C-alpha positions in Angstrom: 74.2 22.7 -66.0 78.0 22.4 -65.4 79.6 19.0 -65.3 80.7 17.8 -61.9 84.1 16.6 -60.9 85.2 14.5 -58.0 87.0 16.5 -55.3 89.1 15.0 -52.5 91.0 16.9 -49.8 93.2 15.0 -47.4 95.8 16.0 -44.8 98.0 13.7 -42.7 95.4 13.8 -39.9 92.2 13.1 -41.8 90.1 13.3 -45.0 88.3 16.6 -45.0 86.2 16.3 -48.1 85.2 13.9 -50.8 82.4 15.1 -53.0 81.2 16.0 -56.5 81.7 19.7 -57.2 81.5 22.2 -60.0 84.8 24.0 -59.4 87.7 24.3 -56.9 89.6 27.5 -56.4 93.2 26.6 -55.5 95.9 28.8 -53.9 98.7 27.6 -56.1 102.3 28.5 -55.3 102.6 30.3 -58.6 99.2 31.9 -58.5 95.6 31.1 -57.8 93.7 28.9 -60.3 90.2 27.4 -60.7 89.9 23.8 -61.7 86.6 22.6 -63.3 85.6 19.4 -65.0 87.7 18.5 -68.0 90.5 20.8 -66.9 93.9 20.1 -68.5 95.9 17.7 -66.3 98.4 19.4 -63.9 100.1 19.0 -60.6 100.9 22.1 -58.7 102.4 23.0 -55.3 100.2 25.0 -52.9 100.9 28.0 -50.7 99.0 28.8 -47.5 95.6 30.1 -48.4 91.9 29.4 -48.6 90.8 26.6 -50.9 87.2 27.2 -52.1 84.8 24.6 -53.4 81.8 25.6 -55.5 78.7 23.6 -56.4 78.9 20.9 -53.8 75.8 19.0 -52.7 73.1 21.4 -51.7 74.8 24.3 -53.6 76.7 25.6 -50.6 80.2 26.9 -51.0 82.8 25.2 -48.8 86.1 26.8 -47.8 89.2 25.2 -46.2 92.4 26.7 -44.8 95.5 24.9 -46.0 99.1 25.5 -45.1 100.5 24.1 -48.4 100.8 20.8 -50.2 100.0 19.6 -53.7 97.0 19.5 -56.0 96.6 16.9 -58.7 94.1 18.0 -61.4 93.2 15.2 -63.8 90.1 16.1 -65.8 87.2 14.4 -64.0 88.9 14.6 -60.5 91.0 16.8 -58.3 92.9 15.6 -55.3 94.5 18.0 -52.8 97.2 16.6 -50.5 97.5 19.3 -47.8 100.4 19.6 -45.3 97.7 20.8 -42.8 94.1 21.7 -43.5 90.9 22.5 -41.7 87.5 24.0 -42.5 87.8 27.8 -42.7 85.0 28.0 -40.1 87.3 26.4 -37.5 90.1 29.0 -38.0 90.5 31.4 -35.2 93.0 34.2 -34.4 94.7 31.9 -31.9 95.1 29.1 -34.5 96.5 31.5 -37.1 98.9 33.1 -34.5 100.2 29.6 -33.8 101.0 29.0 -37.5 102.5 32.5 -37.8 104.7 32.1 -34.7 106.0 28.7 -36.0 106.8 30.3 -39.4 108.5 33.3 -37.7 110.7 31.0 -35.6 111.8 29.1 -38.7 112.5 32.4 -40.4 114.5 33.7 -37.5 116.6 30.5 -37.4 117.2 30.5 -41.1 118.2 34.2 -41.2 121.0 33.4 -38.7 122.4 30.5 -40.6 121.5 30.7 -44.3 124.0 33.0 -46.1 122.5 32.3 -49.5 119.2 34.0 -48.6 117.2 31.4 -50.7 115.7 29.7 -47.6 115.3 33.0 -45.8 113.2 34.5 -48.7 111.0 31.4 -48.8 110.5 31.6 -45.0 109.7 35.3 -45.1 107.1 34.6 -47.9 105.5 31.9 -45.7 105.1 34.3 -42.8 103.6 36.9 -45.2 101.2 34.4 -46.7 100.0 33.2 -43.3 99.5 36.8 -42.2 97.4 37.5 -45.3 95.2 34.4 -44.7 94.7 35.5 -41.1 93.5 38.9 -42.3 91.1 37.3 -44.8 89.6 34.7 -42.4 89.6 36.4 -38.9 90.4 40.0 -39.5 
């Protein structure tokens, strides 16, 4: 039997989860990763995506949509501080369209004023990440 670890997911609006789990699949900014009990300590930034939790009480998998944030993995515990988060079951096409439209507006604004392209590239990636998540969650 796999060792459990404490998992907490919070956003500015609310605490979404606090439970003992087997593993958490994290959409890291530099690539996806899975954290399990006794994982090496790390802090990583997050990209928009689906955070999956395995081995929670009752054995059911839980999934949450996050727009970004930070994950702190420290052996027996993982804490995710999300910019915005919600259970994946609550995500609709309208919700995703709202996030995508906001990201596109920011991209369009940056494209007009940022000569360095650094911010423009990051804004374009955000739009692409959100469109991918929409396709994964609502088709």
